[in-house]
C-alpha positions as CSV (number, residue, x, y, z in Angstrom):
1,M,-16.0,-4.3,16.5
2,S,-16.5,-6.9,13.9
3,L,-14.2,-7.0,10.6
4,H,-17.2,-6.3,8.7
5,E,-17.4,-2.7,10.4
6,R,-15.0,0.2,9.5
7,R,-13.5,2.5,12.1
8,P,-12.9,6.1,12.3
9,G,-9.6,5.9,10.0
10,N,-11.2,3.8,7.4
11,R,-14.1,6.6,6.5
12,A,-11.5,9.4,6.6
13,L,-9.8,7.7,3.4
14,S,-12.7,8.5,1.6
15,R,-12.4,12.6,2.7
16,I,-8.7,12.6,2.2
17,V,-8.8,11.2,-1.3
18,F,-9.5,15.0,-1.9
19,L,-7.1,16.2,-0.9
20,A,-4.1,18.3,-2.9
21,G,-0.7,16.6,-2.3
22,I,-3.0,12.9,-1.3
23,A,-5.4,12.4,-4.4
24,L,-2.2,11.8,-6.4
25,P,-3.2,11.3,-10.3
26,A,-1.7,9.1,-12.6
27,I,1.3,11.4,-14.7
28,V,-0.4,9.6,-18.0
29,A,-3.5,7.1,-17.3
30,A,-3.9,3.8,-19.3
31,Q,-5.5,4.4,-22.5
32,A,-6.4,2.3,-25.6
33,V,-3.9,4.0,-28.0
34,P,-0.9,2.4,-27.8
35,V,2.9,2.9,-25.8
36,T,5.4,2.7,-27.0
37,I,8.7,2.3,-24.4
38,R,11.9,1.8,-26.2
39,T,14.5,0.2,-23.5
40,G,18.5,-0.2,-23.3
41,L,18.4,-3.9,-21.3
42,L,15.4,-5.6,-20.9
43,L,15.2,-8.2,-17.9
44,D,11.7,-10.3,-18.1
45,G,11.5,-11.0,-14.6
46,K,11.5,-14.7,-15.4
47,G,15.6,-14.8,-16.3
48,G,15.7,-13.7,-19.8
49,Q,17.2,-10.5,-21.0
50,L,16.9,-8.4,-24.9
51,R,18.7,-5.4,-25.6
52,N,17.4,-2.8,-27.0
53,A,13.9,-3.6,-27.0
54,L,10.2,-2.3,-28.0
55,I,7.5,-2.8,-25.6
56,T,3.9,-2.0,-26.6
57,V,0.8,-1.5,-23.9
58,V,-2.6,-0.9,-24.6
59,D,-5.8,-0.6,-22.4
60,G,-3.5,-1.7,-19.4
61,K,-1.5,-4.5,-20.5
62,I,1.4,-5.3,-22.6
63,R,0.4,-5.7,-26.4
64,S,3.8,-7.0,-27.6
65,V,7.7,-7.5,-26.2
66,G,10.4,-7.6,-29.3
67,P,13.6,-5.7,-30.7
68,Y,13.2,-2.6,-31.6
69,R,13.6,-1.5,-34.7
70,S,13.1,2.3,-35.4
71,G,10.8,5.1,-35.1
72,A,9.6,7.1,-32.4
73,V,8.3,5.7,-29.3
74,T,6.3,7.2,-26.6
75,Y,9.2,6.5,-23.8
76,D,12.9,6.5,-25.1
77,H,14.1,4.2,-22.3
78,S,17.3,3.6,-24.6
79,R,19.9,4.3,-21.8
80,Y,17.5,2.8,-18.7
81,T,17.5,-1.2,-17.8
82,V,13.7,-1.8,-17.7
83,M,12.3,-4.5,-15.6
84,P,8.7,-5.6,-14.2
85,G,7.7,-3.7,-11.3
86,L,9.1,-5.0,-8.2
87,I,7.0,-7.0,-5.4
88,D,6.9,-7.0,-1.8
89,A,5.6,-10.1,0.1
90,H,5.6,-8.6,3.6
91,I,5.3,-5.1,4.3
92,H,3.1,-3.0,7.3
93,L,1.5,0.0,5.3
94,M,-0.8,1.0,8.4
95,G,2.4,2.0,10.2
96,Y,4.1,5.5,10.6
97,I,6.2,7.2,12.7
98,N,3.9,10.3,14.2
99,S,3.7,14.0,14.9
100,R,5.6,13.6,17.9
101,G,8.7,11.4,16.4
102,R,7.1,8.1,18.0
103,L,5.5,4.9,16.4
104,H,2.3,5.6,15.7
105,T,0.3,3.4,18.4
106,E,-3.3,3.5,19.0
107,G,-4.5,6.1,21.8
108,D,-1.1,8.6,21.2
109,G,-3.2,11.4,20.3
110,D,-3.2,11.3,16.6
111,T,-6.5,12.0,14.6
112,P,-8.5,9.4,12.0
113,T,-7.6,12.0,9.3
114,Q,-4.0,12.4,10.3
115,S,-3.5,8.0,10.3
116,T,-5.3,8.3,7.1
117,I,-2.6,10.4,5.0
118,A,0.0,8.3,6.6
119,A,-1.2,5.3,5.2
120,A,-1.5,7.2,2.0
121,A,2.0,8.7,1.7
122,N,3.4,4.9,2.7
123,A,1.4,3.7,-0.1
124,W,3.1,6.5,-2.6
125,T,6.7,6.5,-1.2
126,T,6.2,2.7,-2.3
127,L,4.7,3.0,-5.7
128,K,7.2,5.6,-6.5
129,S,10.3,3.6,-5.4
130,G,9.2,0.6,-7.9
131,F,7.1,-1.7,-5.9
132,T,4.0,-1.9,-8.3
133,T,2.2,-4.6,-5.5
134,V,2.5,-5.1,-1.9
135,Q,1.6,-7.8,0.9
136,S,0.2,-6.1,4.0
137,M,0.1,-8.1,6.8
138,G,-2.0,-6.5,8.5
139,S,-4.5,-3.9,9.3
140,V,-8.4,-3.8,8.7
141,A,-7.5,-0.1,7.6
142,D,-5.4,-1.9,4.9
143,K,-9.1,-2.7,3.2
144,D,-9.6,0.5,2.5
145,L,-6.8,2.1,1.6
146,R,-6.5,-1.1,-1.2
147,D,-9.9,-0.2,-2.3
148,A,-9.4,3.5,-3.0
149,I,-5.7,2.3,-4.7
150,A,-7.8,0.0,-7.0
151,A,-10.2,2.4,-7.8
152,G,-7.7,4.9,-9.2
153,Q,-8.5,7.7,-6.2
154,I,-5.3,7.8,-4.6
155,A,-1.6,6.2,-6.1
156,G,-0.3,3.1,-4.7
157,P,1.1,-0.3,-5.8
158,R,-1.8,-2.9,-6.1
159,I,-2.2,-4.2,-2.3
160,L,-3.0,-8.0,-0.6
161,T,-3.8,-7.8,2.4
162,S,-4.4,-10.1,5.3
163,L,-6.5,-7.5,7.3
164,T,-6.4,-8.2,10.9
165,P,-3.2,-10.9,11.9
166,I,-4.3,-13.9,14.0
167,R,-2.8,-14.0,17.9
168,D,-4.8,-15.1,20.0
169,A,-3.2,-18.2,21.8
170,S,-6.2,-18.8,23.9
171,L,-8.8,-19.2,21.2
172,S,-10.0,-23.2,21.0
173,P,-9.4,-25.2,17.2
174,A,-13.4,-24.6,16.4
175,Q,-13.3,-20.5,17.2
176,L,-10.0,-20.4,15.0
177,R,-11.8,-21.6,12.5
178,A,-14.7,-19.2,12.9
179,R,-11.8,-16.3,13.0
180,V,-10.5,-17.8,9.3
181,R,-14.1,-17.5,8.2
182,D,-14.5,-14.0,9.5
183,L,-11.7,-12.4,7.9
184,K,-12.8,-14.3,4.7
185,A,-15.8,-12.9,4.6
186,A,-14.9,-9.1,5.5
187,G,-12.7,-9.1,2.1
188,A,-9.0,-10.7,3.2
189,D,-6.7,-11.8,0.7
190,F,-4.9,-14.3,3.0
191,V,-4.8,-15.0,6.5
192,K,-1.7,-14.2,8.4
193,I,-0.6,-16.0,11.6
194,F,1.6,-15.4,14.5
195,A,2.8,-18.7,15.3
196,S,5.9,-17.5,17.6
197,K,6.8,-15.2,19.5
198,S,9.0,-12.2,18.2
199,L,12.9,-13.0,17.9
200,R,13.4,-10.2,20.7
201,E,11.4,-12.6,23.0
202,G,13.1,-15.7,21.2
203,G,10.7,-16.9,18.6
204,A,9.0,-19.9,20.9
205,P,6.2,-21.3,19.3
206,T,2.7,-20.0,20.3
207,F,0.2,-21.9,18.6
208,T,-0.4,-25.7,19.5
209,D,-0.1,-28.4,17.0
210,A,-4.3,-28.5,16.6
211,Q,-4.9,-24.9,16.3
212,M,-2.4,-24.7,13.6
213,Q,-3.6,-27.8,11.6
214,A,-7.5,-25.8,12.4
215,L,-5.7,-22.5,11.5
216,C,-4.1,-23.5,8.0
217,G,-6.5,-26.2,7.1
218,E,-9.3,-23.8,7.5
219,A,-7.9,-21.5,5.6
220,K,-7.6,-24.2,2.5
221,L,-11.1,-25.2,2.7
222,V,-12.2,-21.1,2.3
223,G,-9.6,-20.6,-0.3
224,L,-6.7,-18.4,1.0
225,R,-3.7,-18.9,1.5
226,S,-2.0,-18.7,4.4
227,V,1.0,-17.1,5.6
228,V,3.3,-17.6,9.2
229,H,4.9,-15.9,11.2
230,A,7.3,-18.2,12.6
231,Q,10.9,-17.5,14.1
232,S,12.3,-20.7,15.6
233,A,12.8,-23.7,14.4
234,E,10.2,-25.7,16.6
235,S,7.6,-23.1,15.2
236,I,9.0,-23.7,11.2
237,R,8.6,-27.3,12.1
238,A,5.2,-27.1,13.0
239,T,4.0,-24.7,10.2
240,A,5.4,-27.2,8.1
241,L,2.9,-30.2,9.3
242,A,0.0,-28.2,9.7
243,G,0.0,-27.6,5.8
244,C,0.6,-23.9,5.8
245,G,1.9,-22.0,2.9
246,Q,4.2,-19.8,3.8
247,V,6.4,-19.2,6.6
248,E,7.7,-15.2,7.3
249,H,11.0,-14.6,8.6
250,G,12.9,-18.1,10.4
251,I,15.7,-16.4,12.0
252,F,16.1,-18.7,13.5
253,A,15.7,-21.9,11.6
254,T,17.8,-24.8,11.1
255,P,18.9,-26.8,8.2
256,E,16.7,-29.5,8.8
257,A,13.7,-27.1,9.4
258,L,14.0,-25.5,5.7
259,R,14.5,-29.0,4.3
260,L,11.2,-29.8,5.3
261,L,9.5,-26.7,4.3
262,A,11.1,-27.7,0.8
263,E,9.5,-31.6,1.4
264,R,6.2,-30.1,2.5
265,G,6.4,-27.6,-0.5
266,V,5.9,-24.8,2.0
267,I,6.8,-21.3,0.6
268,F,9.8,-19.5,2.1
269,D,10.3,-15.5,3.0
270,P,13.2,-14.7,5.1
271,Q,14.4,-11.4,5.0
272,C,18.0,-9.5,4.4
273,G,18.2,-7.5,7.8
274,L,17.0,-3.7,6.7
275,V,13.9,-4.4,9.1
276,L,16.1,-4.8,12.0
277,R,18.4,-2.1,10.7
278,N,15.9,0.4,10.6
279,Y,14.4,-0.4,14.4
280,L,18.2,-0.2,15.4
281,E,18.6,3.4,13.3
282,N,15.7,4.6,14.8
283,R,15.7,3.5,17.9
284,A,14.3,6.7,20.2
285,R,11.0,6.2,17.7
286,F,10.7,3.1,19.4
287,E,12.2,1.8,22.2
288,G,9.7,1.5,25.5
289,L,7.1,-0.2,23.5
290,G,6.1,-3.6,24.2
291,D,9.5,-5.6,23.9
292,F,11.3,-2.8,22.0
293,N,13.2,-2.3,25.1
294,A,17.2,-2.4,25.9
295,E,17.0,-6.4,26.3
296,G,15.4,-6.7,22.7
297,F,17.4,-3.9,21.3
298,A,20.2,-6.3,22.5
299,T,18.9,-8.8,20.8
300,M,18.4,-7.6,17.6
301,E,22.4,-6.2,17.5
302,R,23.3,-9.8,17.7
303,V,21.2,-11.5,15.8
304,L,21.3,-8.7,12.9
305,P,24.2,-11.0,11.3
306,L,22.3,-14.5,11.1
307,F,20.2,-12.9,8.1
308,P,22.1,-13.0,5.6
309,K,24.0,-16.2,6.7
310,V,19.7,-17.9,7.1
311,L,19.2,-16.9,3.2
312,Q,23.0,-18.6,2.0
313,V,21.2,-21.5,3.9
314,A,18.0,-20.9,2.8
315,F,19.2,-20.5,-1.5
316,A,21.4,-23.6,-1.1
317,T,18.4,-25.8,0.0
318,P,17.3,-27.9,-2.7
319,K,13.7,-27.5,-3.9
320,L,12.7,-24.9,-1.2
321,R,10.9,-21.9,-2.7
322,V,12.4,-18.5,-1.3
323,V,10.5,-15.5,-2.0
324,Y,10.9,-11.6,-1.6
325,G,9.7,-9.9,1.7
326,T,11.3,-7.3,3.3
327,D,8.9,-6.4,6.8
328,V,9.1,-2.9,6.2
329,V,7.7,-0.9,9.1
330,A,7.7,2.9,9.8
331,G,10.7,4.8,8.9
332,A,11.6,2.5,6.1
333,F,9.0,2.6,3.6
334,G,11.0,3.2,0.2
335,R,14.2,1.2,1.1
336,N,11.8,-1.6,0.3
337,A,14.8,-2.6,-2.2
338,E,17.8,-2.6,0.0
339,D,17.2,-6.1,0.7
340,L,17.4,-6.9,-2.4
341,I,21.2,-5.4,-2.2
342,C,21.9,-7.6,0.5
343,R,20.6,-10.5,-0.9
344,V,23.5,-10.2,-4.1
345,R,26.2,-8.5,-2.1
346,E,26.0,-10.1,1.5
347,A,23.3,-13.6,0.8
348,G,25.4,-13.9,-2.5
349,Q,22.0,-14.6,-4.3
350,S,23.0,-13.8,-8.0
351,P,21.5,-10.7,-9.4
352,M,19.2,-12.4,-12.0
353,D,17.7,-14.6,-9.4
354,A,17.3,-11.5,-6.8
355,I,15.0,-10.2,-9.7
356,V,13.3,-12.9,-10.4
357,T,12.3,-13.8,-7.0
358,A,10.6,-10.0,-6.5
359,T,9.2,-10.3,-9.6
360,S,7.7,-13.4,-10.9
361,R,8.2,-15.6,-7.9
362,N,6.4,-13.5,-6.0
363,A,3.6,-13.1,-7.9
364,E,3.5,-17.3,-8.3
365,S,3.3,-17.0,-4.4
366,M,0.4,-14.6,-4.4
367,G,-1.8,-16.4,-6.9
368,L,-1.2,-13.8,-9.6
369,G,1.3,-14.8,-11.2
370,D,-0.5,-15.1,-14.8
371,R,-1.3,-11.3,-14.4
372,I,2.1,-10.0,-13.3
373,G,5.6,-9.9,-12.9
374,V,6.8,-10.5,-16.2
375,L,7.1,-8.2,-19.2
376,A,5.0,-10.7,-21.8
377,A,2.7,-10.5,-24.2
378,G,-1.0,-10.3,-21.8
379,F,0.6,-9.3,-18.6
380,E,-0.1,-6.1,-16.7
381,A,2.1,-3.2,-17.9
382,D,3.5,-3.0,-14.4
383,L,7.2,-2.1,-14.9
384,I,9.7,0.0,-14.1
385,A,13.2,1.6,-15.0
386,V,16.2,1.7,-13.3
387,D,19.4,3.9,-14.0
388,G,22.3,1.1,-14.6
389,N,22.3,-2.4,-15.5
390,P,21.6,-4.1,-12.2
391,L,22.8,-7.5,-13.4
392,K,26.1,-5.7,-12.9
393,D,25.3,-3.3,-10.1
394,I,22.6,-4.8,-8.3
395,G,22.5,-1.1,-6.5
396,A,20.7,0.0,-9.8
397,V,17.0,-1.2,-8.3
398,K,17.5,1.6,-5.9
399,R,17.9,4.4,-8.6
400,V,14.2,4.3,-10.0
401,V,13.5,6.8,-12.6
402,F,10.4,5.9,-14.3
403,V,7.3,3.8,-13.0
404,M,4.2,2.3,-14.8
405,K,1.2,0.4,-12.7
406,G,-1.7,-1.2,-15.2
407,G,-0.4,0.7,-17.7
408,S,-0.6,4.3,-16.3
409,V,2.5,5.8,-15.4
410,F,3.6,7.6,-12.0
411,R,6.6,8.8,-12.2
412,A,9.0,9.8,-15.3
413,P,11.8,11.7,-16.2
414,E,11.2,14.4,-18.4
415,S,13.9,13.2,-20.7
416,A,12.4,10.0,-21.8
417,R,8.9,11.7,-22.9
418,R,9.3,12.3,-26.5
């Protein structure tokens, strides 16, 4: 089946948007009438802050940001902290736990409709937890979900997707170049490349230097970013030398490998452990599938403490661009902010830098730095309110009380609306 063909699971999406409970509308849609939001503390996503601020939104975009003087407002968030909608640079929206309590896999008996409902539910859970934009890596089915959300048919975060990741190391450089072109034609927003085995398998490189050069070189030619799964120092080095754009994971990264990424301007997206904690907490749901075996789980338990340590080294590497991605999979949707908390409490990142990383810096890494991730005039009205001050208690990022995406409100406390 070509990338241009739709699978039954994708076609099901057009039916699901009409089902009650899935076609979740915005509480308030974007409109030409100005919407005003008073804040207690405003964090602008670039490191700035303003107390008792007023945000004015018109037609889905921020018209102005400034001090609140007086008068009635549409939403009174003077008790809360308001910041840009959070952005997750690495999730897997199509993963879910099936009706038998196991990770869904092809041929497990679930119908296309069940799979579509699960994906839509994942999207809604992600949005209401404060993440207004995500990068999904990836599935062909991501495309229809992305487009349905963009069309306002169902509620969910703005999605960028790689569609099907590239992992077949038996292909020649010419075949890999063709694969990249196929993904571009099919509507991929970027290319996801598996350049190493999983951490449960030790993370050894899987592609040759010539293959990596072909993949990332072709991605540049057709205007796609290249995002590379690379766990080992060897695969990270090969990724950097091949001219690729971004490295995911890097659990076995060395200081030398991270310095090379910084020198080559390659973005680094490490995690802080949520993905492994989720696997370990839900072991019965994953065990027996692929490399989710006794040895694999033992490896996860062994390397889990390494996650914040890799982040510490990354933060200390001069000029290394570190972004925020969680690798959230089945069982962990809605918990995306836990890695942000981990980065502050266990890896030593300052709360402000953590928030900047998960907003404007992530937006820049996705080529959306002029549209989202910042609370300033001209930007999309993607913003959230949290109960508490995350600069003093980073745990506040999990206490989301208000979500606006593109000027439409998807979550709001009754007490905030006048």
